[in-house]
N, C-alpha and C positions, 0 to 999 in steps of 0.2 A: 504493500500500500504506500502511496506517495506521502511524503512528509509535508504537512501543511505549512504554508508560508508563515513566518513570524508575524503575528497580528499587530505588534506594536511598532513596526517600522515607520508607518506613516506618522505616528504621534511623535516619535523620536526625531524625525527629520522633516518638519513641515517646510514646504517650499515658500519661504518668505519673499523670494524674489519673483515669484510667479504673479502675473497679472490676473486680476479677478476675471473669471469666465462667466459669461451670461448663460442663461438657460438655452437661448437660441443657439449659441456656439456649442454648448455641451451636447445638444441633441441633433446637431447638424448632420451626423452620419445617418440619421433616420430620414433625411430628406429623400423623397421618392427619386429613384435613379436607376439607370441601366449602365452596365460597364461590360465591355467586350475585350477579351484578351487573346493573344496568339501565343501558342506554346512551341518552343524549339528544343531540339536535342542537338547540341552543337550548332551546326549551320543548317540542319534539317528542320523544316517546319512540320510540326506534328498535327496541328489542328487548332481549334478555337474553343473558348470557354466564355460563358456569359453569366453575369450576376444580375438579378432583377429584384428591386424592392418597390412594389407598387404602392400607390397612395392608399391610405385607409382613413375612415372617419369614425372608427371605433378604437377601443383600447388594444385591439389585436393586430399584429403584424404578421406577414408571411414573406419570407425571403427565399428566393429561388436561385438555383445554380444548375447549369447544364453544360456538359462538355462532350466533344467528339474528337478523339485524337487517334492517330494511327501511324505506323512505321512499317514499311514492307508488308508482310502478311499479318501483322499484329493490329488489333483494333481495341478500343476501349471507349465506351459510352457511359456517361453517368448523369443521373438526375437526382438532385437533392432538394428537399423542401424543409424549411424550419418555420414553425409557428411559435410565436412568443408574445408576451405582453410587456408593457412598460409600467413599472411600479416604483415610485419614489426615485426616479432617475436611474434605475437599474433595469436591465432586461431579465425577464424571468421566462425560461424555456417551458414550452407546453408539449410540443410534439415535433419529432424529427424523423424523416424518411430518406434513405439513401438507396437508390437502385442502380446496380452496375450490370452492364451487358457487354459482350465482345468476346475476344479470344480467351479461351479458358472457361472456367465455370462462372456462370452468372450468380449473383447473390443480391439479397436485400438486407438492409439494416434498418430497424425501426426502434424508436425509443419514445416512451411516454413518461413524462415527468408528473407523477401523480402525487402532488404535494399533500392533498387531503388524506391520502392513504399512507403517507410517509414512506413511499417507495418510488424507485425509478425502475420501470419495466422496460427491458431491452431484449431484442431478438436480433441475432447475427448469424446468417447462414443456417437458419432453421433451429439454432440452439438458443433457448430462452433463459433469461436470468433476471432476478429482481435484486436490486441493490437498495441499501438504505438511502432515503432521500437526504440530500445535503444542500444547504444553501450555497449559492455561488458555484454551482456546477452547471456547465453549459453544454450545448451540443456543438459539434465541430464547425457548423456553418454560422449560426448567429453570434458565436463568440467573437467573430471578426468585427462585428458591429460594436460589441461591448468594448473590445480592445481600442477601437478608434475613439469611442466616447471617453474612455479612461485617459488616453493620451492627452486629449484636449482638456479634460477636466482636472488634470494633475493628480489623478488617482494612482498612487504607487504603493507597492511594487507592481510591475506588470507580470503578475503570476496568475495562471489560469488552470482550472481543472475542468476536464470535459469527458463525457461518456463516449468511448470509441471502442468498437469491437469487444463489447462486454466488459470493459474495464474503465476505471476512472484514471485517466492519464493526467499528469501535471506538466505544465510548460512554464518556463521563465523566458523573458525577453529582455534584451539589453539595447539601449539606445547608443549607436556608434557615433553619429555626427550628421552634418549637413552635406548634401551632394546634389548637384544638378544632373538630371537624367533626361536623355532624349530618346523617345520611343515613337512608334507610329502615331500614337495618340497626342503627341506634342512634346514640348520641353518644359520640365517642371523643376522647381526648387523643392527638394525632398528631404525627409529625415530618414536615415538609414538605421535599420534594426537588425539584430542577430538573434536567432533562436539559440538559447544557452544549452550546450550539451557538455557532458563530462569528457567526451572524446572529440578530437579534431578530425577523426576519420570522416565524419559527416558534418557539413556546415551549410546552414541556410541563412541567406540574407534577403531582406526585402526593403523596398523604398516606398514611402508613403508621402503624398503631397498635401501639405496643410491647406493649400488653396482649394483642394477638392474634398475638404472635410476628412483628410487623411485617407482618402481612397488609395489602395495599393497601385503603384505605377509599374513596379517590376519585382520579380522574385527570382533568385538564382540559388540553385541547390548544387553543392559540390560533394562528391564522394571520393575520398582519398586524394584530394587535391584537384580532381578533374571535374569540370562542369558537366553535370548530368541533365539538368533541366533549367530552362530559362523561360519565364512567363512575362509577357510585356503587354501593357495597356495599348489597345489599338483604337478604341472609340469609347465615348461616354456621353451621358446626358443626365442632367439634373432638372427636375420639374420646376424648381424654384432657385432663385439666386442664393448663393451660400454666403454666410457672414465671414468676415476675416477672422483668422485664428491667431492668438498671441504666439510669439516666437518662444521656443523652448530655451531654457538656460542649461547648456550642456555641462558646465562645471558642476552645477547642483545635481543634475541627473546622474552624473558619475559618482558623486558622493552618496546619494541615496542607494544606488545599485551596489556599490562596494560594501556599505554597511549591511544592507539586506542579505547579500550573499554570505558575508561573514557570520551573521546571526543564524542563517539557515544551515550553514556548515556545522556550526556548534550544536544546533538542535538535532541534526541528523546523527552526529556522533553520539549524543546523549541517548537518542532513540535506539541506536545499535547496541549501546551498552546495556540499556534496560531490556532489550530483546534477548541478549545473551543470558542475562540473569533469570529471565522468565521462561526460557525454552523448555526446561525440564518439567515445568508445571503447566504447560500450555497444550491443550488438545486442539488438533487441527479440525476446523469446521468447514465442511464442504459447502459451496454456494447452494442456495435453494434451486431446485430443478422444477420444471413444470411438466404436466401431462400434455398430450397433444390437444386435448380439449381446452386446457388453460391457454396454450399457445394460440389457438384459434380465437379465443375470447380477447386476448391481448392484441392480436392483429386487428380485430374488429374495432377495438377501442382506439388504436392508433389511426386506422383509416377513417373512422367516423368522427 
């Protein structure tokens, strides 16, 4: 199980240099929009991907993603949908569906966040599981919107937990600096981020444009130092004019990140020590399994 982020980091290191952010600025990533991307493997164009956040006049949002990529005889098509609400400035997941088709075995991943039942029901490749409901656990699609909102609203650390393939995975993100990026969709002054990993064998960087409410402009993934995947913004449209976003203070961001990682490392070491002491008295508990009838009921709940 992932170690939870130190809760006191924000209180220990308030960003006194940050400009006050308005509600309009903080919620600007929820402005209805469409963004299209091209995916490359080296110099080979693989295909396209599209994100869509339609307008809503209720408290419920639906975020869509679809992609179609291929190389030689290989193909991969995906459709994702995330339904969520906005409560007290935070996004609360409700339902998530991921359908994959193409070369190899097709599969579907469905997750229902049943807060009233205190469970997260998830099905991945016909295998169902129920997890204890936890606050601030997202699905892999709508977490991108929460990330953008948090960057604008000076919510740190950039630590996120999400349900993926029957597990709750944890991710940390580091702000690297400013960089001007030119892609088919235009030239933008961006903020560069890195996915924090314990090993340098895999590295992922992405660039987001403050002028586009921190919409991603580019993502590059490297494996053992060689670029494996490059995704670039090719077109975008926002239904409304976006507000200007205050500039980040990189020196302060670095201070917040270094203290957070130091605290987290100490917390993980303590957890490992406690686990070693408790191993002899701990019984392994297998996850709850479902009958086929229960799986059918959960599928119906996710779909309906």
